[in-house]
N, C-alpha and C positions, 0 to 999 in steps of 0.2 A: 678432879680424878674423870668423876664418868663422863662426861663432856670431852674429855682427851681423846676416852677408850673407843667414839663414833664416830671422831674424826678420822682416829686410825683406823676402825674394821670399815668404813668407808672405800680409801683410798686402799687396801686389798682388794678392790671387789672390779674384776674385768672388765675395760669400756666405763669407766669412772672415772673419768682426769680433772683436774685442778678446777677447770671449765665447768664440768658437768656440775662437780662436787661442790661449783661455789650455786651455783643456779639452784639445787635444792635448798641448799642451807638459807637462801635466797626465798624459795619457796614458803618453807615448814620452818622458817625461824630458829630450829636448833634441829640437830641432826639426832639425835635422841627421840625427838617426834617421827621424822623420817626413816627410821628403823623401824619405827611398827607399824606402817601406811604401810596401807593394803597397795595392790598391785594396781586398780582405779586411781585409789591417791598418787601414788607415783607418777601414773600416765600424764598428769595432767601438770605435771612440770615439763619445760618448753626442750625437748632435744633429745626427752628419755621416754624409748616406746621400742617399740621392736625387737629386734633380738638380743640389747641393750635392758632392758627390761625383763625379759625372760634370764638373761643370766646373774643380774639384780634379786629375783626373786629367790635364782638356786644357789648363788652362793651364797647371801645374806641367813638363809636358814641352818648354815654349816658354821657362821662362826659366833663365838660371846663374845663381845667388846671389852667384854672387863676381863678375861681368861688371856684373851691375846694381846691384850694392853697391859699384863703382868710379864707376859710373855716375851714379848718385845725388849723390856726394860733392860735385859739381860745383857742384851749384845747393844742396846741404843738408849741408855739412862739418859742424853741430855737432848731434849728433842725441845719443841715449840707447835702452839698450836694458835690457829686463829681463836682461840677461847681463853689464849695463855693474854695475862695481861702488858708479859713485857713483850710479845710478838712482833715485831718490826712493824710498827707503826702505816710506812710511806710501803707497804709489803701489800700488804691488804687494798688500797687503795687498785689496784694496776688489774687488771682482769683474769690473769690464771692466777690467783696467791697459794704459793707452793702447803698446800693442807698440812705437811710435816714439813718440819724445818727445822734437821739434828744441826748440833755445832759442837766444836771444842776449841780451849784456850780462852782467854780472859774476855769474856762479858761484861760488857755499859750497856748500861738499863739507859744513857741518856741518848745515846745512839739508837737504840731501837725507838724510843718515844721523838723523835726527829729534834730533843735539845741542842746535839752536836749532830752540826753536817755532815752527808759524806757524802763524795765525790767518786766514781767511778776513771780511771785511768785507764784503757783498751787499746789491743791493738793491732799487728801482725804478728809473725812467731818469727819472721824473717824481716829487723829491725834495719835498717843504719845506720851510722855510725851521726850524722843528724838525728834521727830520730832520739836513737839511745842519750844523747847530750840532754836533748828535750827534754826531754822523757823523765829524768833525773830532774833539772833544771823545776818543771814548772811540779813533779810531785814537791820535790823539797821547800817553795816557795807553799803551796799550800798548807803542807805541816805548820810550817813557823805560822800561819794565822788560822791553826787551828780545826783542819778537816779531817777528814777520818777518807784513807784511802782506798778503794774497793777494787779486785781486779780476780783476774781466773787462774791464776797458777799456773797458767802456760805459760811456755818459750817466750821469751822476743820484750812485747813491752810489758807485757803483764809482770813478769820474772823482775824488772830495770824497776815498776811502779815500786814493788812493793818492798825489793831491796832498797831501793831511795826511801822508802817511810822509815825503814827500821833503822838503818844508819843516821836520818836523822831527828831520830827518837818519841815517831810519831805510831800512831795506832789504823792500823790494812788491817783489812777482812778479804780474804781468800773463798770466794763462790766457787765450788769443786761441781764438774761432771761427774764424777765417781762418789764412794763413800765418803767421809769424809776422815775412816781412818784410810782410807787407800791413795797413796802418794801417788799421780801422775801429773807431767814427768818422774823420774825416779831422779834423774838427776837434779828436781830440784828437793831431795828428800832433808838437806838445811836449812833451808828455805823456809819446808814446813815447818820445822821445829822452834823456827825463832821468830814464827807467827804466833803458836801458837805459848811463846813464854812472852807477846805483846801485841796480839790482839786473837783474832778469830778466825776459824773457819766452820763456813757453811753449807751443806747440801742437800738441798731433798729428798737424797737416795738414801736407804739404810745404810747402817756397816758393810761393809764386806761387798760393795757394789763393785766389780771391774769399771775399765775406763769404753764405751763404747759412742761409738762417734752422734749415735742421734742424741744422744744426753747433753753433752757440750754447748749446741746451737741451746737445747730449752732453758739450760741454766743462764745463760746470759739475759733471760729477762726478770733474772731473778740478781745479776749486777745491776739495769738498768733501774729495777722499781725498789731498792736499798737507796736510791742517791738520789740529791738534788740535779745534779747533773750529770751530763756521762761527756769524755774529756776521751776525742781519736786521738791518736799522736800519729801513727802510723796505718794506712788499710789499701790494699792491693782492690780489684775492684768484686772480687770475688772473694769474702774475708767475715769472720766471721765478728767482726767489728761492729763491719753495720750490718748487723741484727740487732748489734748491743745498740747503735745509735738507734732503728729503728723500731724497736720498743720501750726507746728514751720517749721516742716521737708518740707514740702510743700512747702513754703514759702521762703525758704533757712533763716530760721532762725538757729541761735544758740539754742543747748540745753543744759542743763546742772543737773546736778543727785544727789540728796544725799544718797550715799550706806547707802545699808541696813543690816540687820543678810539673812540668806538662809533662813531662818526655819523663816521670821518676815513676817505676809500675810500681813501687811501694806509696804512690802519693792519690795513685788511678781515686780512690775509692773515696779520699779526704778532698778530693776537689768537684764526686760529684757530690757529695753531702754539702759543699759550698753553695753551687749551683742550685740545691732545695730550699737553702734556706742556713742554715748553719751556722756558726757563731764563728769569725774565723780569731786565733790567739796572733797576737803580735805581738811582735820585740819586745817590747816590756810587755810585762805583766800587771802591773798594776791597773791596769783596766781590765783582766779579768775577773782579778779579786777585789775592785770592786760589784763586780756583775752578778761575782757569785753570794759574795757580804751582803748585796740586795734581796736575795730571796730571804723571805722572813720565816724562823726561824718555826715550829706548829706551837701549840700551847699548850701551857706544863700544868698536867693536871694534881687539882692543889692535893697535898695529902691532908690523911684524913686529921695527923697530928699536927699542923704547922699552924703557927696561932691565926694566918687569915684564913684555913677554912672554921675556926672557931668562931669568926666574924660574922659568917653567913649563914643565914635564916631562912630557914625551908618557908615555900609559899603555902600561903593556908589552902586549906582542907579543902576541896568543893565538891560539890554535892554529885553523885556517881550512884549509880546501880551499886547493890552491894557486893555484889561480885569483883566490881574494879576497884571499888574503896577500898576491900581486903588486900589489895596484889598494890595498889597506889601508896597506900600506907609503907608499905616496905622499901618503896621506891627512895632513898635518900640520896639528897642534896648531889654529895661526891659519887662519883663511878661503882658501878656495885654488879656482880657478874651473875648470869642468868640462873646458874647454881643453885648460887646461893638465898635469889627470891625463890625459887620454888622449894627450897628448905626452909624459910621462914616464914612461905605462908601456906604450906601440908598439902599444896593442892596439883594437883596432875602436869606436868613437863604441857601437854598438849592446850590443856585450860591458861596458864598461864603463859606462854607462848601469843595466845590469840588475844589473849585482855591484851598483855603490854602493846601489839598492833593498834587495838582500841584504842588507846591512851596514848602513842604517837599520834596516832593521826588525830588527835583529840585536841595536838598544841601539849599536852599536860606532860612528857619525858623526853627524853631524846635514845638511840640507840648508838652506841661509837663503836670501834672496833674492837675483836675479843670478845662479842657478846655482853657486854656492859650497859648501862642502864642510868642514866642518873636524874632526875627532874628538871623539865626548863627552866 
């Protein structure tokens, strides 16, 4: 809870967006440590200076992170931060992972851990009958092969993808550009309620956040970041789906495109993606399923209670200085959170963070997403 409070507090400071916050986290290794840092120490963070630093120093003094968390939970009881073990593992890999990710609906831990593959299907808000037909065909085929479908609850292709998933009995995730309690467009209210029963709704914006045109392009990086691949069905030359495809490319995700006619307005963006190297979807979907199936699933963290984990013996204790030895002794073979390590050692977060970094550089431990540590 302490670590979550600091992720929330930092995200409330004007000028500190997802990229800046990740830089602060990477620099200090712990946002609680960064919260107590001096102006001179904060100035060492890349891009943090001038008016932004002045704003940080001014606003930070007015925020009590723990009280902020308690107040925030009243309207936003369900959210993840990067320190939560169930924070979507693939999402942490992108350049600007959301510091706070709100959700409603039926949570599936295997999706967040990467064991169940997620595929995004996006496209124009004004699809042709051709686009609708292929959206439903591709979606239902993917659902039958065990994929979870991700989209943005917008009109058009997004709506068709969510609807086809639910009709096929699959799971779908809607990433919103509003708060998770705000339905936009309003005509998708029934679809939204059905997704809550058979999937998940996510957003980086807190409850009651209304529609804002600048929020929707930003949310596209989350759609791409959650998934192993993005499928663009129909997209004009100026389309939000192209932003999602760009975000996917920058995050190392595969991009697949449904080809269209050269003189078709709804396919101009798709044709440009194909010219830039995206993979075309051909008439038979066997090849698409084969390519998506070739993407390896992420390694599964072994449960401490599993038989396999009991067979794993910790490596011998190396010869270390007393302060490093104390911290290394409490880092187990299984992933352990930073906060729990601090609690077990009784040392300050700053000292623990510095020592963990030294142990990592020595090749004795490794850091995992969500500020989890384990022995190598």
